[in-house]
C-alpha positions in Angstrom: -46.0 -49.9 59.8 -44.1 -47.3 57.8 -45.3 -43.7 58.3 -45.4 -42.4 54.8 -45.0 -38.6 54.7 -46.3 -36.6 51.9 -43.7 -34.2 50.5 -44.9 -30.7 49.8 -44.1 -29.6 46.3 -44.3 -26.2 44.7 -46.3 -26.1 41.5 -43.8 -24.4 39.2 -45.8 -25.0 36.0 -47.5 -22.3 34.0 -50.7 -20.8 35.3 -52.5 -21.3 31.9 -51.8 -23.0 28.6 -52.7 -22.3 25.1 -55.5 -24.9 25.5 -57.0 -22.8 28.3 -57.1 -19.7 26.2 -58.7 -21.6 23.3 -61.3 -23.1 25.8 -62.2 -19.7 27.1 -62.6 -18.2 23.6 -64.9 -21.1 22.8 -66.8 -20.8 26.0 -67.7 -17.2 25.4 -68.1 -17.2 21.7 -71.0 -15.0 20.7 -71.4 -13.6 24.3 -71.9 -9.9 24.9 -68.8 -8.2 26.2 -70.2 -7.2 29.6 -71.8 -10.6 30.0 -68.6 -12.6 29.6 -66.4 -10.0 31.4 -68.7 -10.2 34.4 -68.5 -14.0 34.3 -64.7 -14.0 34.2 -64.4 -11.5 37.1 -67.2 -12.8 39.3 -66.4 -16.5 38.5 -62.6 -16.0 39.1 -62.0 -17.8 35.8 -58.7 -16.2 35.2 -57.3 -15.9 38.7 -55.9 -12.6 39.9 -56.3 -10.1 37.2 -54.8 -6.6 36.7 -55.7 -4.1 34.0 -52.9 -2.4 32.0 -54.0 1.0 30.9 -52.2 3.9 29.1 -55.1 6.3 29.8 -55.1 7.0 26.1 -57.7 8.0 23.6 -60.1 5.2 24.2 -59.1 3.9 27.6 -62.1 5.3 29.5 -64.4 2.8 27.9 -62.7 -0.3 29.3 -61.8 1.4 32.6 -65.5 2.3 33.1 -66.7 -1.2 32.0 -64.5 -3.0 34.4 -65.0 -0.6 37.3 -68.8 -1.1 37.0 -68.2 -4.8 37.7 -65.2 -4.8 40.1 -63.6 -1.5 41.0 -61.0 -3.3 43.0 -59.2 -4.6 39.9 -55.7 -3.1 40.0 -55.1 -0.6 37.1 -51.4 -0.6 36.2 -50.1 2.6 34.6 -46.6 2.9 33.3 -45.3 6.2 34.5 -42.5 6.5 32.0 -41.6 10.1 32.8 -42.3 10.9 29.1 -46.1 11.3 29.1 -48.0 14.3 27.9 -49.2 16.5 30.9 -52.7 16.0 29.5 -52.4 12.2 29.9 -51.4 12.5 33.6 -54.3 14.9 34.2 -56.7 12.6 32.4 -55.4 9.6 34.5 -56.2 11.5 37.7 -59.6 12.6 36.5 -60.7 9.0 35.5 -59.2 7.5 38.7 -61.3 9.8 40.8 -64.5 9.6 38.8 -64.5 5.8 38.4 -62.9 5.0 41.9 -60.1 3.1 40.3 -57.5 1.1 42.1 -54.6 2.9 40.4 -51.0 1.5 40.6 -48.3 3.6 39.1 -45.3 1.7 37.8 -41.9 3.4 37.5 -38.7 2.5 35.7 -35.7 1.4 37.8 -33.6 4.4 38.7 -30.3 2.5 38.4 -31.3 1.3 34.9 -32.1 4.8 33.8 -28.8 6.1 35.2 -26.8 3.4 33.4 -28.7 3.3 30.1 -30.5 6.6 29.7 -28.7 9.2 31.7 -29.6 12.0 29.4 -33.2 11.0 29.0 -32.8 11.0 25.2 -32.6 7.3 24.4 -36.0 7.6 22.7 -34.4 9.7 19.9 -31.9 7.1 18.7 -33.1 3.8 20.3 -36.9 3.8 20.9 -36.9 0.0 21.5 -34.3 0.4 24.2 -36.3 3.3 25.8 -39.5 1.3 25.8 -37.6 -1.7 27.3 -36.4 0.5 30.2 -39.5 2.5 30.8 -42.3 0.1 30.0 -41.3 -3.6 29.4 -39.2 -4.2 32.5 -41.4 -2.4 35.0 -44.5 -4.1 33.7 -42.8 -7.5 33.6 -41.9 -7.1 37.3 -45.4 -6.0 38.3 -47.3 -8.7 36.3 -45.3 -11.5 38.0 -47.8 -11.5 40.8 -50.9 -11.8 38.6 -52.4 -14.6 36.6 -53.9 -12.5 33.8 -54.1 -8.9 32.5 -56.8 -6.9 30.7 -55.6 -4.9 27.7 -57.3 -2.2 25.7 -56.3 -3.5 22.3 -58.8 -3.4 19.5 -58.8 -5.0 16.1 -59.5 -1.9 14.1 -56.5 0.0 15.5 -54.0 -1.6 13.1 -53.5 -4.5 10.8 -51.2 -6.2 13.4 -54.1 -6.4 15.8 -56.8 -7.4 13.3 -56.8 -11.2 14.2 -56.3 -11.1 18.0 -58.7 -13.2 20.1 -60.4 -12.2 23.3 -58.2 -14.6 25.3 -54.6 -15.3 24.4 -51.5 -16.6 26.1 -48.9 -14.0 27.2 -45.7 -15.1 25.5 -43.4 -12.6 27.1 -42.2 -15.2 29.5 -42.9 -18.8 30.6 -45.3 -17.9 33.4 -48.4 -18.8 31.5 -50.4 -15.6 32.1 -53.5 -14.8 30.1 -53.9 -11.6 28.1 -57.6 -10.7 27.9 -58.8 -8.2 25.2 -62.4 -7.3 26.2 -62.8 -4.7 23.4 -61.0 -6.5 20.6 -64.1 -6.7 18.5 -65.4 -3.2 19.2 -65.1 -0.7 16.4 -64.7 3.1 16.6 -68.5 3.7 16.4 -69.3 1.3 19.2 -66.6 2.9 21.4 -67.9 6.4 20.6 -71.5 5.3 21.4 -70.3 3.9 24.8 -68.6 7.2 25.6 -71.8 9.1 24.8 -74.1 6.6 26.6 -72.1 6.9 29.9 -71.0 10.5 29.5 -67.4 9.6 29.7 -64.8 12.4 29.4 -62.5 12.2 26.4 -58.7 12.6 26.4 -57.9 16.3 25.8 -55.5 15.5 23.0 -58.1 13.9 20.8 -59.4 17.2 19.5 -55.9 18.0 18.4 -55.7 15.0 16.1 -54.1 12.4 18.3 -55.9 9.1 17.7 -53.5 6.9 19.6 -51.6 8.5 22.5 -48.3 7.3 24.0 -45.2 9.0 25.3 -44.9 12.6 24.0 -41.5 12.3 22.2 -42.8 9.3 20.1 -46.4 10.4 19.4 -47.7 12.8 16.8 -51.2 13.7 15.5 -52.7 11.4 12.8 -53.3 12.7 9.3 -56.7 12.1 7.6 -56.9 8.6 6.2 -54.0 7.3 8.2 -54.0 4.2 10.4 -55.1 5.2 13.9 -51.7 4.2 15.2 -49.7 5.9 12.5 -48.7 8.6 14.9 -46.8 6.2 17.1 -43.1 6.0 16.5 -43.5 7.7 13.1 -40.5 7.2 10.9 -39.3 4.1 12.8 -39.8 0.5 11.9 -41.7 0.0 15.1 -45.4 -0.6 15.7 -45.5 -1.8 19.4 -43.7 -0.8 22.5 -42.6 -4.3 23.4 -45.4 -5.1 25.8 -47.4 -6.5 22.8 -45.5 -8.0 19.9 -47.2 -8.6 16.5 -46.8 -12.1 15.2 -46.8 -13.7 18.6 -50.5 -14.5 18.7 -50.7 -18.3 19.2 -54.0 -18.7 17.4 -56.6 -16.7 15.6 
């Protein structure tokens, strides 16, 4: 009798496929945000999940929402070295108030020394600056997770108007999910959530900042402008590279 021995094999396939994202969108079609978010977290439907937060103008809503369900979810913050001091103070305030599991991500020091020794790359190559300070650190951190929450909302810009709740992360071949819990929330609903839960607002909002990123590449928004018009003003650039318009695999 031959002793057949099973050979252990590593599963190197993607975690999720486009079909999985479509299935989840259909599963929770018409569901209230908190209802489906709780089902995803408590039912482990998307595996190990992290939340990526800029601690920007509207970030407190999603941070609070998730923390009420599972405060252990890691909150990844890209510490680019270029943030407004007000953003860092706001990050610390929300982390303490909500009991967040904050994880600060930093750019590689060797990369900065080689490609941005002066710290001024943002002034002539904003894409390259974002690559060094945001894209690479986040890519490395997300390798250990199956999915990530984002704070994107459809009303923020035309490039986000058709995003679904669940989508496949196309930044690499790992097959992670991007989950957009507030994608169908408008400004009024977000404002009402802030009021209902007495959430503190980012201190730069009262100075006209509708979307807040790194200080060199963010300005206040003028009346009637797109909420993200103050990001990379004057450049043909609408996203930092973490999210790319036109890559959404389905509507």
